[in-house]
BAFI-3210 file (N, C-alpha, C; in Angstrom, 3 decimals, decimal comma, padded with zeros to 6 digits):
// residues 148
n [1|2|3|4|5|6|7|8|9|10|11|12|13|14|15|16|17|18|19|20|21|22|23|24|25|26|27|28|29|30|31|32|33|34|35|36|37|38|39|40|41|42|43|44|45|46|47|48|49|50|51|52|53|54|55|56|57|58|59|60|61|62|63|64|65|66|67|68|69|70|71|72|73|74|75|76|77|78|79|80|81|82|83|84|85|86|87|88|89|90|91|92|93|94|95|96|97|98|99|100|101|102|103|104|105|106|107|108|109|110|111|112|113|114|115|116|117|118|119|120|121|122|123|124|125|126|127|128|129|130|131|132|133|134|135|136|137|138|139|140|141|142|143|144|145|146|147|148]
n.u [016,928|014,509|011,196|008,500|006,208|004,008|001,160|-000,850|-003,908|-005,555|-004,354|-001,799|-001,595|-003,573|-004,676|-005,783|-008,285|-011,751|-014,050|-017,427|-020,415|-023,860|-025,315|-023,914|-021,705|-018,263|-015,193|-011,788|-008,355|-005,769|-002,316|-000,289|002,437|002,616|001,198|002,939|005,179|004,228|003,949|006,653|007,810|006,623|007,559|010,195|010,197|009,192|006,630|003,423|001,227|-001,937|-003,509|-006,367|-008,569|-010,992|-014,139|-015,466|-016,847|-015,045|-012,508|-012,106|-011,701|-009,155|-007,799|-008,122|-006,693|-004,064|-003,492|-002,652|-000,787|-001,901|-004,797|-006,420|-009,352|-011,517|-010,000|-009,695|-007,922|-004,955|-002,399|-002,817|-003,680|-001,364|000,503|-000,674|-000,586|002,226|002,966|001,471|002,664|005,224|007,138|009,566|009,350|011,552|011,881|010,071|008,387|006,432|004,057|002,561|000,338|-001,310|-003,134|-004,273|-002,314|-000,219|000,062|000,974|003,352|004,864|005,452|006,835|010,178|011,020|009,783|007,802|006,734|004,433|005,061|003,136|002,172|000,821|002,245|003,014|003,415|005,425|007,493|008,110|008,819|011,047|011,865|011,055|009,090|009,401|007,220|003,703|000,871|-000,712|000,668|002,611|003,922|004,405|006,087|008,222|009,020|009,830|012,072|013,650]
n.v [-002,461|-003,620|-004,404|-004,400|-003,993|-001,695|-000,952|001,222|000,713|001,636|003,231|002,448|-000,447|-000,662|000,943|003,245|003,796|002,906|000,512|000,665|-001,104|-001,188|-001,984|-001,038|-002,449|-002,772|-003,004|-003,840|-004,110|-006,546|-006,826|-009,508|-009,598|-008,059|-009,572|-011,702|-010,392|-009,713|-012,278|-013,122|-011,243|-011,925|-014,555|-014,091|-013,244|-010,725|-008,570|-007,853|-005,344|-003,850|-000,799|001,077|003,695|003,072|001,305|-000,578|-003,678|-004,743|-004,220|-006,195|-008,367|-007,821|-008,086|-010,849|-011,885|-010,930|-011,619|-010,251|-009,686|-007,797|-005,804|-002,898|-001,385|001,307|003,281|006,303|008,006|007,464|007,807|007,609|004,942|003,597|004,412|003,279|000,543|000,095|000,677|-001,256|-003,582|-003,309|-002,126|-000,021|003,205|003,439|000,952|000,439|000,389|002,324|002,390|004,640|006,931|009,183|012,040|011,196|009,541|011,059|011,657|009,135|008,894|010,738|009,509|006,993|005,734|004,842|005,365|004,870|005,562|005,281|006,061|007,821|009,348|011,937|015,270|016,178|013,808|012,639|014,395|013,803|011,134|008,438|006,910|007,056|005,194|003,690|002,793|003,214|003,344|000,211|-001,370|-003,171|-002,034|-002,806|-004,974|-003,636|-002,027|-004,037|-004,990|-002,756]
n.w [010,198|007,937|008,882|008,320|005,622|004,375|002,538|000,562|-001,285|-003,613|-006,444|-005,976|-005,793|-007,614|-010,666|-009,835|-010,634|-011,159|-012,344|-012,737|-012,733|-013,973|-011,789|-009,706|-008,891|-008,273|-010,090|-010,161|-011,166|-010,548|-010,335|-010,979|-010,425|-008,188|-006,261|-006,131|-005,066|-002,503|-001,414|-001,471|000,269|002,735|002,933|003,425|005,973|006,508|007,724|006,340|005,390|004,573|003,826|003,431|002,461|001,532|001,792|000,396|-000,933|-002,852|-001,882|-000,039|-001,643|-002,603|-000,190|000,182|-002,014|-001,582|001,030|003,509|006,571|008,179|007,844|006,974|006,373|005,329|006,458|007,005|008,140|007,630|008,701|011,469|011,601|010,740|012,713|015,008|014,312|014,141|016,788|018,248|017,323|018,145|016,508|015,164|013,544|011,895|010,893|008,967|005,808|003,671|001,094|-001,056|-002,818|-002,870|-001,457|001,042|001,940|002,827|005,712|006,667|005,252|006,599|008,933|008,793|008,085|005,542|002,331|-000,577|-003,856|-006,633|-010,129|-011,051|-008,956|-006,751|-006,724|-004,081|-002,651|-004,182|-003,639|-001,006|-000,990|-000,309|-002,366|-005,773|-007,846|-011,139|-012,424|-013,139|-010,864|-010,158|-011,924|-011,076|-008,867|-006,180|-006,536|-007,750|-005,609|-003,876|-005,214|-004,969]
ca.u [016,479|013,091|010,367|007,134|005,860|002,610|000,796|-002,168|-004,401|-005,917|-003,295|-000,530|-001,869|-004,484|-004,392|-006,424|-009,601|-012,673|-015,106|-018,672|-021,486|-025,173|-025,794|-023,048|-020,591|-016,968|-014,162|-010,431|-007,428|-004,647|-001,131|000,235|003,783|002,428|000,874|004,200|006,022|003,694|004,317|008,094|008,075|006,255|008,431|011,487|010,022|008,619|005,191|002,824|-000,044|-002,637|-004,303|-007,161|-009,671|-012,220|-014,820|-016,282|-016,557|-013,906|-011,265|-011,961|-011,125|-007,714|-007,316|-008,061|-005,613|-002,744|-003,365|-001,744|-000,812|-002,783|-005,628|-007,229|-010,175|-012,219|-008,990|-009,654|-006,744|-003,953|-001,300|-003,215|-003,684|000,029|001,089|-001,237|-000,036|003,628|003,019|000,957|003,587|006,549|008,013|009,994|009,148|012,771|011,844|008,851|008,273|005,048|003,827|001,354|000,330|-002,231|-003,246|-004,528|-001,090|000,775|000,386|001,775|004,683|005,575|005,687|007,826|011,456|011,139|008,547|007,901|005,529|004,377|005,483|002,033|001,695|000,674|003,538|003,375|003,932|006,716|008,490|008,457|009,174|012,441|012,123|009,967|009,133|009,324|005,946|002,493|000,087|-001,412|001,507|003,719|004,656|004,875|007,248|009,320|009,485|010,529|013,394|014,396]
ca.v [-003,522|-003,538|-005,446|-004,380|-003,237|-001,263|-000,334|001,671|-000,120|002,383|004,094|001,734|-001,793|-000,486|002,124|004,406|003,987|001,818|000,257|000,449|-001,532|-000,566|-002,363|-000,420|-003,330|-002,219|-003,925|-003,295|-005,156|-006,908|-007,238|-010,668|-009,331|-007,533|-010,674|-012,432|-009,616|-009,876|-013,629|-013,150|-010,464|-012,725|-015,730|-013,625|-012,848|-009,385|-008,432|-007,153|-004,722|-003,045|000,273|001,763|004,529|002,502|000,266|-001,315|-005,119|-005,080|-004,176|-007,498|-009,249|-007,557|-008,728|-012,294|-012,176|-010,600|-012,261|-009,493|-009,957|-006,776|-005,175|-001,800|-000,693|002,474|004,014|007,668|008,636|006,414|008,032|007,037|003,485|003,153|004,614|002,272|-000,750|000,018|000,628|-002,543|-004,648|-003,012|-001,844|001,372|003,802|003,206|-000,423|000,331|000,947|002,613|002,710|005,437|007,768|010,313|012,950|010,500|008,836|012,008|011,465|007,918|009,205|011,542|008,684|005,938|006,177|004,499|005,579|004,541|005,980|005,010|007,160|008,754|009,876|013,390|015,927|016,231|012,484|012,463|015,222|013,184|009,723|007,986|006,394|007,150|004,088|004,008|002,274|003,832|002,488|-000,899|-002,032|-003,872|-001,145|-003,537|-005,730|-002,687|-001,668|-005,214|-005,020|-001,593]
ca.w [009,319|007,613|009,490|007,808|004,420|004,463|001,269|000,143|-002,386|-004,822|-006,950|-005,811|-006,292|-008,749|-011,483|-009,229|-011,240|-010,860|-013,312|-012,002|-013,633|-013,756|-010,458|-008,709|-008,548|-008,659|-010,547|-010,232|-011,588|-009,686|-011,091|-010,269|-009,899|-006,833|-005,343|-005,954|-004,151|-001,147|-000,991|-001,207|001,483|003,908|003,012|003,934|007,364|006,662|007,884|005,205|005,773|003,571|004,427|002,418|002,947|000,973|002,563|-000,569|-000,957|-003,702|-001,099|000,611|-002,659|-002,547|001,043|-000,035|-002,961|-001,046|002,339|004,381|008,009|008,759|006,817|007,494|005,389|005,876|007,238|006,466|008,752|007,463|009,632|012,759|011,454|010,679|014,049|015,912|013,914|014,554|018,245|018,720|016,934|018,675|015,369|015,049|012,216|011,119|010,399|008,167|004,461|003,299|-000,313|-001,232|-004,017|-002,828|-000,312|002,303|002,332|003,355|007,132|006,833|004,727|007,586|010,121|008,588|007,528|004,130|001,584|-002,000|-004,574|-008,065|-011,001|-011,299|-007,672|-006,689|-006,475|-002,657|-002,287|-004,868|-002,954|000,275|-001,140|-000,295|-003,712|-006,745|-008,787|-012,566|-012,926|-012,583|-009,990|-010,777|-012,923|-010,441|-007,949|-004,999|-007,007|-007,933|-004,261|-003,357|-005,841|-004,504]
c.u [014,962|012,337|008,970|007,033|004,364|002,271|-000,651|-002,618|-004,598|-004,827|-001,913|-000,685|-002,869|-004,052|-005,029|-007,766|-010,463|-013,707|-016,358|-019,751|-022,817|-025,762|-024,934|-021,897|-019,294|-016,022|-012,836|-009,509|-006,306|-003,500|-000,466|001,691|003,674|002,054|002,118|005,107|005,545|004,057|005,800|008,457|007,789|007,172|009,818|011,381|009,495|007,122|004,672|001,453|-000,609|-003,531|-005,049|-008,258|-011,017|-012,830|-015,759|-015,913|-015,335|-012,586|-011,030|-011,413|-009,608|-007,104|-007,144|-006,935|-004,241|-002,458|-002,393|-001,835|-001,780|-003,521|-006,511|-008,029|-010,963|-011,291|-008,824|-008,445|-005,613|-002,760|-001,596|-003,195|-002,261|000,696|000,625|-000,664|001,402|003,747|002,580|001,905|005,008|007,579|008,311|009,643|010,366|012,827|010,660|008,994|006,793|004,997|002,519|001,484|-000,452|-002,261|-003,425|-003,315|-000,049|001,077|001,236|003,199|005,515|005,916|006,844|009,092|011,527|009,789|008,806|006,616|005,593|004,741|004,397|001,400|001,533|002,022|003,949|003,954|005,303|007,828|008,969|009,014|010,679|012,839|010,870|010,125|009,062|007,994|004,774|001,765|-000,638|-000,603|002,745|004,535|005,186|006,097|008,456|009,886|010,269|011,937|014,278|015,101]
c.v [-003,423|-004,714|-005,519|-003,523|-002,964|-000,578|000,117|000,719|000,712|003,374|003,502|000,324|-001,777|000,751|003,382|004,721|002,771|001,727|-000,084|000,038|-000,898|-000,897|-001,772|-001,298|-002,747|-003,323|-003,179|-004,434|-005,333|-007,345|-008,373|-010,518|-008,819|-008,633|-011,522|-011,716|-009,768|-011,249|-013,694|-012,384|-011,294|-013,941|-015,367|-013,091|-011,445|-009,480|-007,600|-006,637|-003,922|-002,053|000,983|002,589|003,986|001,468|-000,551|-002,802|-005,499|-005,027|-005,496|-008,539|-009,063|-008,193|-010,229|-012,687|-012,006|-011,246|-011,527|-009,961|-009,016|-006,085|-004,127|-001,204|000,393|003,302|005,405|008,442|007,598|006,577|007,436|005,515|002,937|003,294|003,546|000,886|-000,907|-000,113|-000,738|-003,698|-004,422|-002,754|-000,349|001,908|003,620|001,811|-000,660|001,009|001,139|002,986|003,470|006,358|009,064|011,052|012,228|009,720|009,755|011,809|010,216|008,140|009,976|010,758|007,713|006,487|005,973|004,640|005,369|004,988|005,562|006,259|008,202|009,289|011,390|014,025|015,961|014,907|012,273|013,238|014,581|011,770|009,484|007,510|006,548|006,011|004,572|003,584|003,053|002,837|001,404|-001,700|-002,679|-003,035|-001,867|-004,373|-004,808|-002,253|-002,822|-005,288|-003,864|-001,943]
c.w [009,139|008,228|008,898|006,549|004,501|003,148|001,230|-000,973|-003,650|-005,214|-006,783|-006,382|-007,444|-009,527|-010,910|-009,852|-010,923|-011,972|-012,515|-012,995|-013,227|-012,388|-009,337|-008,258|-009,088|-009,099|-010,642|-010,629|-010,566|-010,588|-010,319|-009,840|-008,458|-005,848|-005,097|-004,955|-002,713|-000,594|-000,624|000,058|002,730|004,053|003,533|005,359|007,581|006,917|006,722|005,614|004,611|004,296|003,304|003,069|002,481|001,917|001,679|-000,544|-001,794|-002,925|-000,381|-000,360|-002,689|-001,300|000,818|-000,990|-002,324|000,308|003,265|005,832|008,709|007,626|007,469|006,346|006,106|006,772|006,635|006,994|008,759|008,395|010,993|012,700|011,457|012,045|015,022|015,602|014,393|016,064|018,769|018,405|017,450|017,582|015,325|013,659|011,301|010,509|009,465|006,812|004,174|001,822|-000,436|-002,426|-003,882|-001,510|001,023|002,796|002,967|004,837|007,386|006,337|005,748|008,847|009,917|007,934|006,014|003,436|000,097|-002,668|-006,036|-008,869|-011,227|-010,012|-007,734|-006,326|-004,999|-002,174|-002,921|-004,168|-001,657|000,148|-001,044|-001,684|-004,565|-007,740|-010,225|-013,172|-012,350|-011,684|-010,772|-011,770|-012,300|-009,478|-006,713|-005,365|-007,165|-006,582|-003,647|-003,935|-005,386|-003,225]
res [m|l|k|i|v|i|t|d|i|d|g|v|l|t|e|g|s|v|l|v|d|a|q|g|n|e|q|k|t|i|h|f|h|d|t|d|a|a|f|l|m|r|s|q|g|l|l|f|a|m|v|t|a|e|d|k|p|v|t|l|v|f|r|d|y|f|q|p|d|f|f|f|n|n|a|k|h|k|g|e|a|v|s|r|l|l|q|e|q|g|i|s|p|d|e|a|l|y|l|g|d|g|m|l|d|l|p|a|f|q|i|v|k|y|t|f|c|p|a|d|s|i|p|d|i|m|a|l|a|s|h|q|g|s|l|p|g|g|h|g|c|l|w|e|a|w|e|w]
***
């Protein structure tokens, strides 16, 4: 039985691009179907975690919108972060779903039993995914995974 959903941010919850203004401030969009999915997951008793290699202030905005149970930013080694999280929470890899789209997600994909990727993920991720979504990143992928 699934106990935790873990997701990357950029390329899954976002389109994988960033708008940077002249002052260096970053802007990214949030799809409200994804925030709804996170709320529903938690209301059904699932734990929800976010893992990102980024350490920019905009990632904290995503944390505030999604209100995950666990949040890892500046996680350059996502596989290690996921392994540590599962171990600390006493959760088996067979009870975890990970959503990712890019190279840094590969180690996490090799740890958990269930994996999901957006339609525009890199080929290596698509080859390993338990399920390939029909939507590109940033267009409701977490919701699509929830429905899966």
